[in-house]
mmCIF file of the N, C-alpha and C atoms, coordinates in Angstrom:
data_MODEL
# 
_entry.id   MODEL 
# 
loop_
_atom_site.group_PDB 
_atom_site.id 
_atom_site.type_symbol 
_atom_site.label_atom_id 
_atom_site.label_alt_id 
_atom_site.label_comp_id 
_atom_site.label_asym_id 
_atom_site.label_entity_id 
_atom_site.label_seq_id 
_atom_site.pdbx_PDB_ins_code 
_atom_site.Cartn_x 
_atom_site.Cartn_y 
_atom_site.Cartn_z 
_atom_site.occupancy 
_atom_site.B_iso_or_equiv 
_atom_site.pdbx_formal_charge 
_atom_site.auth_seq_id 
_atom_site.auth_comp_id 
_atom_site.auth_asym_id 
_atom_site.auth_atom_id 
_atom_site.pdbx_PDB_model_num 
ATOM 1   N N  . MET A 1 1  ? 28.620 36.564 322.772 1.00 0.00 ? 1  MET A N  1 
ATOM 2   C CA . MET A 1 1  ? 28.450 35.360 322.005 1.00 0.00 ? 1  MET A CA 1 
ATOM 3   C C  . MET A 1 1  ? 27.508 35.638 320.837 1.00 0.00 ? 1  MET A C  1 
ATOM 4   N N  . THR A 1 2  ? 27.858 35.158 319.684 1.00 0.00 ? 2  THR A N  1 
ATOM 5   C CA . THR A 1 2  ? 27.093 35.427 318.474 1.00 0.00 ? 2  THR A CA 1 
ATOM 6   C C  . THR A 1 2  ? 26.011 34.372 318.265 1.00 0.00 ? 2  THR A C  1 
ATOM 7   N N  . ALA A 1 3  ? 24.833 34.827 317.877 1.00 0.00 ? 3  ALA A N  1 
ATOM 8   C CA . ALA A 1 3  ? 23.736 33.921 317.551 1.00 0.00 ? 3  ALA A CA 1 
ATOM 9   C C  . ALA A 1 3  ? 23.833 33.525 316.086 1.00 0.00 ? 3  ALA A C  1 
ATOM 10  N N  . PHE A 1 4  ? 23.386 32.312 315.789 1.00 0.00 ? 4  PHE A N  1 
ATOM 11  C CA . PHE A 1 4  ? 23.353 31.828 314.417 1.00 0.00 ? 4  PHE A CA 1 
ATOM 12  C C  . PHE A 1 4  ? 22.047 31.079 314.215 1.00 0.00 ? 4  PHE A C  1 
ATOM 13  N N  . ALA A 1 5  ? 21.376 31.347 313.102 1.00 0.00 ? 5  ALA A N  1 
ATOM 14  C CA . ALA A 1 5  ? 20.128 30.662 312.773 1.00 0.00 ? 5  ALA A CA 1 
ATOM 15  C C  . ALA A 1 5  ? 20.273 29.954 311.435 1.00 0.00 ? 5  ALA A C  1 
ATOM 16  N N  . ARG A 1 6  ? 19.756 28.734 311.382 1.00 0.00 ? 6  ARG A N  1 
ATOM 17  C CA . ARG A 1 6  ? 19.818 27.937 310.156 1.00 0.00 ? 6  ARG A CA 1 
ATOM 18  C C  . ARG A 1 6  ? 18.397 27.577 309.753 1.00 0.00 ? 6  ARG A C  1 
ATOM 19  N N  . ILE A 1 7  ? 18.080 27.837 308.482 1.00 0.00 ? 7  ILE A N  1 
ATOM 20  C CA . ILE A 1 7  ? 16.769 27.508 307.929 1.00 0.00 ? 7  ILE A CA 1 
ATOM 21  C C  . ILE A 1 7  ? 16.844 26.115 307.337 1.00 0.00 ? 7  ILE A C  1 
ATOM 22  N N  . ASP A 1 8  ? 15.907 25.258 307.717 1.00 0.00 ? 8  ASP A N  1 
ATOM 23  C CA . ASP A 1 8  ? 15.768 23.935 307.101 1.00 0.00 ? 8  ASP A CA 1 
ATOM 24  C C  . ASP A 1 8  ? 14.446 23.953 306.345 1.00 0.00 ? 8  ASP A C  1 
ATOM 25  N N  . ARG A 1 9  ? 14.525 24.290 305.086 1.00 0.00 ? 9  ARG A N  1 
ATOM 26  C CA . ARG A 1 9  ? 13.303 24.435 304.280 1.00 0.00 ? 9  ARG A CA 1 
ATOM 27  C C  . ARG A 1 9  ? 12.556 23.114 304.136 1.00 0.00 ? 9  ARG A C  1 
ATOM 28  N N  . ALA A 1 10 ? 13.277 22.014 304.039 1.00 0.00 ? 10 ALA A N  1 
ATOM 29  C CA . ALA A 1 10 ? 12.630 20.702 303.886 1.00 0.00 ? 10 ALA A CA 1 
ATOM 30  C C  . ALA A 1 10 ? 11.804 20.351 305.118 1.00 0.00 ? 10 ALA A C  1 
ATOM 31  N N  . ALA A 1 11 ? 12.328 20.650 306.289 1.00 0.00 ? 11 ALA A N  1 
ATOM 32  C CA . ALA A 1 11 ? 11.616 20.350 307.533 1.00 0.00 ? 11 ALA A CA 1 
ATOM 33  C C  . ALA A 1 11 ? 10.668 21.472 307.941 1.00 0.00 ? 11 ALA A C  1 
ATOM 34  N N  . GLY A 1 12 ? 10.855 22.657 307.341 1.00 0.00 ? 12 GLY A N  1 
ATOM 35  C CA . GLY A 1 12 ? 10.026 23.809 307.690 1.00 0.00 ? 12 GLY A CA 1 
ATOM 36  C C  . GLY A 1 12 ? 10.366 24.386 309.054 1.00 0.00 ? 12 GLY A C  1 
ATOM 37  N N  . THR A 1 13 ? 11.665 24.328 309.408 1.00 0.00 ? 13 THR A N  1 
ATOM 38  C CA . THR A 1 13 ? 12.082 24.782 310.726 1.00 0.00 ? 13 THR A CA 1 
ATOM 39  C C  . THR A 1 13 ? 13.254 25.748 310.654 1.00 0.00 ? 13 THR A C  1 
ATOM 40  N N  . ILE A 1 14 ? 13.464 26.423 311.760 1.00 0.00 ? 14 ILE A N  1 
ATOM 41  C CA . ILE A 1 14 ? 14.624 27.285 311.973 1.00 0.00 ? 14 ILE A CA 1 
ATOM 42  C C  . ILE A 1 14 ? 15.276 26.812 313.265 1.00 0.00 ? 14 ILE A C  1 
ATOM 43  N N  . THR A 1 15 ? 16.576 26.627 313.230 1.00 0.00 ? 15 THR A N  1 
ATOM 44  C CA . THR A 1 15 ? 17.320 26.298 314.437 1.00 0.00 ? 15 THR A CA 1 
ATOM 45  C C  . THR A 1 15 ? 18.170 27.503 314.802 1.00 0.00 ? 15 THR A C  1 
ATOM 46  N N  . LEU A 1 16 ? 17.959 27.996 315.994 1.00 0.00 ? 16 LEU A N  1 
ATOM 47  C CA . LEU A 1 16 ? 18.689 29.147 316.518 1.00 0.00 ? 16 LEU A CA 1 
ATOM 48  C C  . LEU A 1 16 ? 19.696 28.631 317.533 1.00 0.00 ? 16 LEU A C  1 
ATOM 49  N N  . SER A 1 17 ? 20.952 29.033 317.382 1.00 0.00 ? 17 SER A N  1 
ATOM 50  C CA . SER A 1 17 ? 22.017 28.585 318.293 1.00 0.00 ? 17 SER A CA 1 
ATOM 51  C C  . SER A 1 17 ? 22.774 29.789 318.826 1.00 0.00 ? 17 SER A C  1 
ATOM 52  N N  . LYS A 1 18 ? 23.176 29.674 320.071 1.00 0.00 ? 18 LYS A N  1 
ATOM 53  C CA . LYS A 1 18 ? 24.019 30.699 320.692 1.00 0.00 ? 18 LYS A CA 1 
ATOM 54  C C  . LYS A 1 18 ? 24.831 29.994 321.771 1.00 0.00 ? 18 LYS A C  1 
ATOM 55  N N  . GLY A 1 19 ? 26.117 29.868 321.525 1.00 0.00 ? 19 GLY A N  1 
ATOM 56  C CA . GLY A 1 19 ? 26.964 29.131 322.447 1.00 0.00 ? 19 GLY A CA 1 
ATOM 57  C C  . GLY A 1 19 ? 26.552 27.665 322.490 1.00 0.00 ? 19 GLY A C  1 
ATOM 58  N N  . ALA A 1 20 ? 26.408 27.127 323.688 1.00 0.00 ? 20 ALA A N  1 
ATOM 59  C CA . ALA A 1 20 ? 26.032 25.720 323.851 1.00 0.00 ? 20 ALA A CA 1 
ATOM 60  C C  . ALA A 1 20 ? 24.526 25.505 323.699 1.00 0.00 ? 20 ALA A C  1 
ATOM 61  N N  . TRP A 1 21 ? 23.741 26.595 323.709 1.00 0.00 ? 21 TRP A N  1 
ATOM 62  C CA . TRP A 1 21 ? 22.281 26.489 323.625 1.00 0.00 ? 21 TRP A CA 1 
ATOM 63  C C  . TRP A 1 21 ? 21.834 26.484 322.175 1.00 0.00 ? 21 TRP A C  1 
ATOM 64  N N  . SER A 1 22 ? 20.792 25.686 321.882 1.00 0.00 ? 22 SER A N  1 
ATOM 65  C CA . SER A 1 22 ? 20.124 25.768 320.581 1.00 0.00 ? 22 SER A CA 1 
ATOM 66  C C  . SER A 1 22 ? 18.666 25.377 320.765 1.00 0.00 ? 22 SER A C  1 
ATOM 67  N N  . GLY A 1 23 ? 17.838 25.912 319.887 1.00 0.00 ? 23 GLY A N  1 
ATOM 68  C CA . GLY A 1 23 ? 16.421 25.601 319.892 1.00 0.00 ? 23 GLY A CA 1 
ATOM 69  C C  . GLY A 1 23 ? 15.897 25.620 318.477 1.00 0.00 ? 23 GLY A C  1 
ATOM 70  N N  . THR A 1 24 ? 14.923 24.772 318.202 1.00 0.00 ? 24 THR A N  1 
ATOM 71  C CA . THR A 1 24 ? 14.344 24.659 316.869 1.00 0.00 ? 24 THR A CA 1 
ATOM 72  C C  . THR A 1 24 ? 12.862 24.989 316.946 1.00 0.00 ? 24 THR A C  1 
ATOM 73  N N  . PHE A 1 25 ? 12.384 25.750 315.970 1.00 0.00 ? 25 PHE A N  1 
ATOM 74  C CA . PHE A 1 25 ? 10.963 26.090 315.918 1.00 0.00 ? 25 PHE A CA 1 
ATOM 75  C C  . PHE A 1 25 ? 10.507 26.127 314.469 1.00 0.00 ? 25 PHE A C  1 
ATOM 76  N N  . ASP A 1 26 ? 9.196  26.014 314.272 1.00 0.00 ? 26 ASP A N  1 
ATOM 77  C CA . ASP A 1 26 ? 8.619  26.066 312.927 1.00 0.00 ? 26 ASP A CA 1 
ATOM 78  C C  . ASP A 1 26 ? 8.815  27.444 312.321 1.00 0.00 ? 26 ASP A C  1 
ATOM 79  N N  . ILE A 1 27 ? 9.018  27.477 311.022 1.00 0.00 ? 27 ILE A N  1 
ATOM 80  C CA . ILE A 1 27 ? 9.179  28.743 310.316 1.00 0.00 ? 27 ILE A CA 1 
ATOM 81  C C  . ILE A 1 27 ? 7.992  29.668 310.580 1.00 0.00 ? 27 ILE A C  1 
ATOM 82  N N  . SER A 1 28 ? 6.810  29.092 310.692 1.00 0.00 ? 28 SER A N  1 
ATOM 83  C CA . SER A 1 28 ? 5.612  29.909 310.945 1.00 0.00 ? 28 SER A CA 1 
ATOM 84  C C  . SER A 1 28 ? 5.671  30.631 312.287 1.00 0.00 ? 28 SER A C  1 
ATOM 85  N N  . GLN A 1 29 ? 6.529  30.203 313.197 1.00 0.00 ? 29 GLN A N  1 
ATOM 86  C CA . GLN A 1 29 ? 6.653  30.823 314.512 1.00 0.00 ? 29 GLN A CA 1 
ATOM 87  C C  . GLN A 1 29 ? 7.681  31.961 314.537 1.00 0.00 ? 29 GLN A C  1 
ATOM 88  N N  . LEU A 1 30 ? 8.312  32.241 313.409 1.00 0.00 ? 30 LEU A N  1 
ATOM 89  C CA . LEU A 1 30 ? 9.331  33.289 313.375 1.00 0.00 ? 30 LEU A CA 1 
ATOM 90  C C  . LEU A 1 30 ? 8.815  34.637 313.887 1.00 0.00 ? 30 LEU A C  1 
ATOM 91  N N  . PRO A 1 31 ? 7.644  35.111 313.482 1.00 0.00 ? 31 PRO A N  1 
ATOM 92  C CA . PRO A 1 31 ? 7.174  36.403 314.021 1.00 0.00 ? 31 PRO A CA 1 
ATOM 93  C C  . PRO A 1 31 ? 7.052  36.395 315.548 1.00 0.00 ? 31 PRO A C  1 
ATOM 94  N N  . ASP A 1 32 ? 6.574  35.291 316.112 1.00 0.00 ? 32 ASP A N  1 
ATOM 95  C CA . ASP A 1 32 ? 6.457  35.194 317.568 1.00 0.00 ? 32 ASP A CA 1 
ATOM 96  C C  . ASP A 1 32 ? 7.828  35.187 318.238 1.00 0.00 ? 32 ASP A C  1 
ATOM 97  N N  . GLN A 1 33 ? 8.781  34.486 317.649 1.00 0.00 ? 33 GLN A N  1 
ATOM 98  C CA . GLN A 1 33 ? 10.130 34.437 318.199 1.00 0.00 ? 33 GLN A CA 1 
ATOM 99  C C  . GLN A 1 33 ? 10.784 35.825 318.141 1.00 0.00 ? 33 GLN A C  1 
ATOM 100 N N  . LEU A 1 34 ? 10.577 36.519 317.029 1.00 0.00 ? 34 LEU A N  1 
ATOM 101 C CA . LEU A 1 34 ? 11.108 37.884 316.918 1.00 0.00 ? 34 LEU A CA 1 
ATOM 102 C C  . LEU A 1 34 ? 10.496 38.797 317.980 1.00 0.00 ? 34 LEU A C  1 
ATOM 103 N N  . ASN A 1 35 ? 9.198  38.704 318.177 1.00 0.00 ? 35 ASN A N  1 
ATOM 104 C CA . ASN A 1 35 ? 8.539  39.520 319.200 1.00 0.00 ? 35 ASN A CA 1 
ATOM 105 C C  . ASN A 1 35 ? 9.079  39.196 320.586 1.00 0.00 ? 35 ASN A C  1 
ATOM 106 N N  . LEU A 1 36 ? 9.289  37.910 320.873 1.00 0.00 ? 36 LEU A N  1 
ATOM 107 C CA . LEU A 1 36 ? 9.822  37.495 322.157 1.00 0.00 ? 36 LEU A CA 1 
ATOM 108 C C  . LEU A 1 36 ? 11.205 38.104 322.392 1.00 0.00 ? 36 LEU A C  1 
ATOM 109 N N  . TYR A 1 37 ? 12.114 37.906 321.441 1.00 0.00 ? 37 TYR A N  1 
ATOM 110 C CA . TYR A 1 37 ? 13.481 38.375 321.630 1.00 0.00 ? 37 TYR A CA 1 
ATOM 111 C C  . TYR A 1 37 ? 13.594 39.903 321.582 1.00 0.00 ? 37 TYR A C  1 
ATOM 112 N N  . ARG A 1 38 ? 12.733 40.548 320.811 1.00 0.00 ? 38 ARG A N  1 
ATOM 113 C CA . ARG A 1 38 ? 12.722 42.020 320.839 1.00 0.00 ? 38 ARG A CA 1 
ATOM 114 C C  . ARG A 1 38 ? 12.261 42.519 322.204 1.00 0.00 ? 38 ARG A C  1 
ATOM 115 N N  . GLY A 1 39 ? 11.267 41.852 322.755 1.00 0.00 ? 39 GLY A N  1 
ATOM 116 C CA . GLY A 1 39 ? 10.787 42.223 324.085 1.00 0.00 ? 39 GLY A CA 1 
ATOM 117 C C  . GLY A 1 39 ? 11.855 42.021 325.150 1.00 0.00 ? 39 GLY A C  1 
ATOM 118 N N  . LEU A 1 40 ? 12.569 40.902 325.072 1.00 0.00 ? 40 LEU A N  1 
ATOM 119 C CA . LEU A 1 40 ? 13.657 40.649 326.017 1.00 0.00 ? 40 LEU A CA 1 
ATOM 120 C C  . LEU A 1 40 ? 14.767 41.684 325.858 1.00 0.00 ? 40 LEU A C  1 
ATOM 121 N N  . ARG A 1 41 ? 15.085 42.023 324.615 1.00 0.00 ? 41 ARG A N  1 
ATOM 122 C CA . ARG A 1 41 ? 16.127 43.018 324.340 1.00 0.00 ? 41 ARG A CA 1 
ATOM 123 C C  . ARG A 1 41 ? 15.748 44.386 324.907 1.00 0.00 ? 41 ARG A C  1 
ATOM 124 N N  . ASP A 1 42 ? 14.479 44.749 324.786 1.00 0.00 ? 42 ASP A N  1 
ATOM 125 C CA . ASP A 1 42 ? 14.036 46.100 325.117 1.00 0.00 ? 42 ASP A CA 1 
ATOM 126 C C  . ASP A 1 42 ? 13.550 46.266 326.557 1.00 0.00 ? 42 ASP A C  1 
ATOM 127 N N  . ARG A 1 43 ? 13.390 45.179 327.302 1.00 0.00 ? 43 ARG A N  1 
ATOM 128 C CA . ARG A 1 43 ? 12.831 45.306 328.656 1.00 0.00 ? 43 ARG A CA 1 
ATOM 129 C C  . ARG A 1 43 ? 13.759 46.109 329.564 1.00 0.00 ? 43 ARG A C  1 
ATOM 130 N N  . LYS A 1 44 ? 13.150 46.696 330.556 1.00 0.00 ? 44 LYS A N  1 
ATOM 131 C CA . LYS A 1 44 ? 13.850 47.539 331.536 1.00 0.00 ? 44 LYS A CA 1 
ATOM 132 C C  . LYS A 1 44 ? 14.740 48.568 330.852 1.00 0.00 ? 44 LYS A C  1 
ATOM 133 N N  . ASN A 1 45 ? 14.141 49.266 329.878 1.00 0.00 ? 45 ASN A N  1 
ATOM 134 C CA . ASN A 1 45 ? 14.828 50.343 329.148 1.00 0.00 ? 45 ASN A CA 1 
ATOM 135 C C  . ASN A 1 45 ? 16.130 49.895 328.505 1.00 0.00 ? 45 ASN A C  1 
ATOM 136 N N  . GLY A 1 46 ? 16.139 48.664 327.994 1.00 0.00 ? 46 GLY A N  1 
ATOM 137 C CA . GLY A 1 46 ? 17.311 48.172 327.273 1.00 0.00 ? 46 GLY A CA 1 
ATOM 138 C C  . GLY A 1 46 ? 18.414 47.610 328.143 1.00 0.00 ? 46 GLY A C  1 
ATOM 139 N N  . ALA A 1 47 ? 18.127 47.332 329.404 1.00 0.00 ? 47 ALA A N  1 
ATOM 140 C CA . ALA A 1 47 ? 19.147 46.806 330.311 1.00 0.00 ? 47 ALA A CA 1 
ATOM 141 C C  . ALA A 1 47 ? 19.721 45.475 329.821 1.00 0.00 ? 47 ALA A C  1 
ATOM 142 N N  . TYR A 1 48 ? 18.942 44.739 329.036 1.00 0.00 ? 48 TYR A N  1 
ATOM 143 C CA . TYR A 1 48 ? 19.387 43.423 328.563 1.00 0.00 ? 48 TYR A CA 1 
ATOM 144 C C  . TYR A 1 48 ? 19.712 43.425 327.072 1.00 0.00 ? 48 TYR A C  1 
ATOM 145 N N  . ALA A 1 49 ? 19.817 44.593 326.492 1.00 0.00 ? 49 ALA A N  1 
ATOM 146 C CA . ALA A 1 49 ? 20.050 44.708 325.045 1.00 0.00 ? 49 ALA A CA 1 
ATOM 147 C C  . ALA A 1 49 ? 21.305 43.965 324.606 1.00 0.00 ? 49 ALA A C  1 
ATOM 148 N N  . ALA A 1 50 ? 22.364 44.057 325.367 1.00 0.00 ? 50 ALA A N  1 
ATOM 149 C CA . ALA A 1 50 ? 23.620 43.404 324.977 1.00 0.00 ? 50 ALA A CA 1 
ATOM 150 C C  . ALA A 1 50 ? 23.461 41.891 324.888 1.00 0.00 ? 50 ALA A C  1 
ATOM 151 N N  . SER A 1 51 ? 22.573 41.316 325.695 1.00 0.00 ? 51 SER A N  1 
ATOM 152 C CA . SER A 1 51 ? 22.375 39.869 325.694 1.00 0.00 ? 51 SER A CA 1 
ATOM 153 C C  . SER A 1 51 ? 21.550 39.385 324.511 1.00 0.00 ? 51 SER A C  1 
ATOM 154 N N  . TYR A 1 52 ? 20.670 40.229 323.995 1.00 0.00 ? 52 TYR A N  1 
ATOM 155 C CA . TYR A 1 52 ? 19.726 39.778 322.973 1.00 0.00 ? 52 TYR A CA 1 
ATOM 156 C C  . TYR A 1 52 ? 19.880 40.460 321.622 1.00 0.00 ? 52 TYR A C  1 
ATOM 157 N N  . ARG A 1 53 ? 20.725 41.454 321.517 1.00 0.00 ? 53 ARG A N  1 
ATOM 158 C CA . ARG A 1 53 ? 20.886 42.208 320.269 1.00 0.00 ? 53 ARG A CA 1 
ATOM 159 C C  . ARG A 1 53 ? 21.271 41.299 319.098 1.00 0.00 ? 53 ARG A C  1 
ATOM 160 N N  . ASP A 1 54 ? 22.258 40.436 319.287 1.00 0.00 ? 54 ASP A N  1 
ATOM 161 C CA . ASP A 1 54 ? 22.699 39.542 318.211 1.00 0.00 ? 54 ASP A CA 1 
ATOM 162 C C  . ASP A 1 54 ? 21.612 38.567 317.788 1.00 0.00 ? 54 ASP A C  1 
ATOM 163 N N  . THR A 1 55 ? 20.845 38.096 318.758 1.00 0.00 ? 55 THR A N  1 
ATOM 164 C CA . THR A 1 55 ? 19.771 37.145 318.452 1.00 0.00 ? 55 THR A CA 1 
ATOM 165 C C  . THR A 1 55 ? 18.707 37.818 317.575 1.00 0.00 ? 55 THR A C  1 
ATOM 166 N N  . VAL A 1 56 ? 18.325 39.038 317.934 1.00 0.00 ? 56 VAL A N  1 
ATOM 167 C CA . VAL A 1 56 ? 17.326 39.770 317.145 1.00 0.00 ? 56 VAL A CA 1 
ATOM 168 C C  . VAL A 1 56 ? 17.857 40.023 315.738 1.00 0.00 ? 56 VAL A C  1 
ATOM 169 N N  . LYS A 1 57 ? 19.098 40.459 315.624 1.00 0.00 ? 57 LYS A N  1 
ATOM 170 C CA . LYS A 1 57 ? 19.677 40.716 314.300 1.00 0.00 ? 57 LYS A CA 1 
ATOM 171 C C  . LYS A 1 57 ? 19.695 39.451 313.451 1.00 0.00 ? 57 LYS A C  1 
ATOM 172 N N  . GLU A 1 58 ? 20.027 38.336 314.057 1.00 0.00 ? 58 GLU A N  1 
ATOM 173 C CA . GLU A 1 58 ? 20.078 37.078 313.304 1.00 0.00 ? 58 GLU A CA 1 
ATOM 174 C C  . GLU A 1 58 ? 18.686 36.635 312.863 1.00 0.00 ? 58 GLU A C  1 
ATOM 175 N N  . LEU A 1 59 ? 17.711 36.761 313.725 1.00 0.00 ? 59 LEU A N  1 
ATOM 176 C CA . LEU A 1 59 ? 16.344 36.405 313.335 1.00 0.00 ? 59 LEU A CA 1 
ATOM 177 C C  . LEU A 1 59 ? 15.804 37.361 312.270 1.00 0.00 ? 59 LEU A C  1 
ATOM 178 N N  . GLU A 1 60 ? 16.170 38.624 312.332 1.00 0.00 ? 60 GLU A N  1 
ATOM 179 C CA . GLU A 1 60 ? 15.773 39.571 311.278 1.00 0.00 ? 60 GLU A CA 1 
ATOM 180 C C  . GLU A 1 60 ? 16.440 39.211 309.946 1.00 0.00 ? 60 GLU A C  1 
ATOM 181 N N  . ARG A 1 61 ? 17.673 38.732 310.001 1.00 0.00 ? 61 ARG A N  1 
ATOM 182 C CA . ARG A 1 61 ? 18.359 38.279 308.787 1.00 0.00 ? 61 ARG A CA 1 
ATOM 183 C C  . ARG A 1 61 ? 17.606 37.096 308.168 1.00 0.00 ? 61 ARG A C  1 
ATOM 184 N N  . VAL A 1 62 ? 17.188 36.178 308.997 1.00 0.00 ? 62 VAL A N  1 
ATOM 185 C CA . VAL A 1 62 ? 16.423 35.015 308.524 1.00 0.00 ? 62 VAL A CA 1 
ATOM 186 C C  . VAL A 1 62 ? 15.081 35.467 307.939 1.00 0.00 ? 62 VAL A C  1 
ATOM 187 N N  . GLU A 1 63 ? 14.438 36.407 308.599 1.00 0.00 ? 63 GLU A N  1 
ATOM 188 C CA . GLU A 1 63 ? 13.155 36.938 308.101 1.00 0.00 ? 63 GLU A CA 1 
ATOM 189 C C  . GLU A 1 63 ? 13.335 37.503 306.685 1.00 0.00 ? 63 GLU A C  1 
ATOM 190 N N  . LYS A 1 64 ? 14.391 38.276 306.472 1.00 0.00 ? 64 LYS A N  1 
ATOM 191 C CA . LYS A 1 64 ? 14.648 38.846 305.145 1.00 0.00 ? 64 LYS A CA 1 
ATOM 192 C C  . LYS A 1 64 ? 14.948 37.759 304.139 1.00 0.00 ? 64 LYS A C  1 
ATOM 193 N N  . ALA A 1 65 ? 15.700 36.745 304.528 1.00 0.00 ? 65 ALA A N  1 
ATOM 194 C CA . ALA A 1 65 ? 16.016 35.637 303.624 1.00 0.00 ? 65 ALA A CA 1 
ATOM 195 C C  . ALA A 1 65 ? 14.747 34.905 303.207 1.00 0.00 ? 65 ALA A C  1 
ATOM 196 N N  . LEU A 1 66 ? 13.830 34.733 304.135 1.00 0.00 ? 66 LEU A N  1 
ATOM 197 C CA . LEU A 1 66 ? 12.573 34.050 303.813 1.00 0.00 ? 66 LEU A CA 1 
ATOM 198 C C  . LEU A 1 66 ? 11.661 34.922 302.962 1.00 0.00 ? 66 LEU A C  1 
ATOM 199 N N  . GLU A 1 67 ? 11.719 36.234 303.150 1.00 0.00 ? 67 GLU A N  1 
ATOM 200 C CA . GLU A 1 67 ? 10.934 37.135 302.304 1.00 0.00 ? 67 GLU A CA 1 
ATOM 201 C C  . GLU A 1 67 ? 11.471 37.107 300.869 1.00 0.00 ? 67 GLU A C  1 
ATOM 202 N N  . ALA A 1 68 ? 12.792 37.032 300.734 1.00 0.00 ? 68 ALA A N  1 
ATOM 203 C CA . ALA A 1 68 ? 13.415 37.004 299.407 1.00 0.00 ? 68 ALA A CA 1 
ATOM 204 C C  . ALA A 1 68 ? 13.166 35.676 298.703 1.00 0.00 ? 68 ALA A C  1 
ATOM 205 N N  . ARG A 1 69 ? 13.101 34.623 299.489 1.00 0.00 ? 69 ARG A N  1 
ATOM 206 C CA . ARG A 1 69 ? 12.902 33.285 298.913 1.00 0.00 ? 69 ARG A CA 1 
ATOM 207 C C  . ARG A 1 69 ? 11.961 32.498 299.820 1.00 0.00 ? 69 ARG A C  1 
ATOM 208 N N  . PRO A 1 70 ? 10.656 32.689 299.656 1.00 0.00 ? 70 PRO A N  1 
ATOM 209 C CA . PRO A 1 70 ? 9.675  32.039 300.523 1.00 0.00 ? 70 PRO A CA 1 
ATOM 210 C C  . PRO A 1 70 ? 9.748  30.515 300.460 1.00 0.00 ? 70 PRO A C  1 
ATOM 211 N N  . VAL A 1 71 ? 9.272  29.907 301.528 1.00 0.00 ? 71 VAL A N  1 
ATOM 212 C CA . VAL A 1 71 ? 9.260  28.439 301.617 1.00 0.00 ? 71 VAL A CA 1 
ATOM 213 C C  . VAL A 1 71 ? 8.184  27.888 300.720 1.00 0.00 ? 71 VAL A C  1 
# 
């Protein structure tokens, strides 16, 4: 299942969706969210990488978009 993240610059939030699940967090929390999902992806020598790889890639895409055009 592919993850998708949407930036809401007016609200200062990012909504991350994957399948039926979605969650919204403040843009300022992006580094913490990336650390969380990277940790989940890498735990137990990558045993869960397939579950979290798309989420990490999508959050990294959002990080680059925000670096290119800051809030």
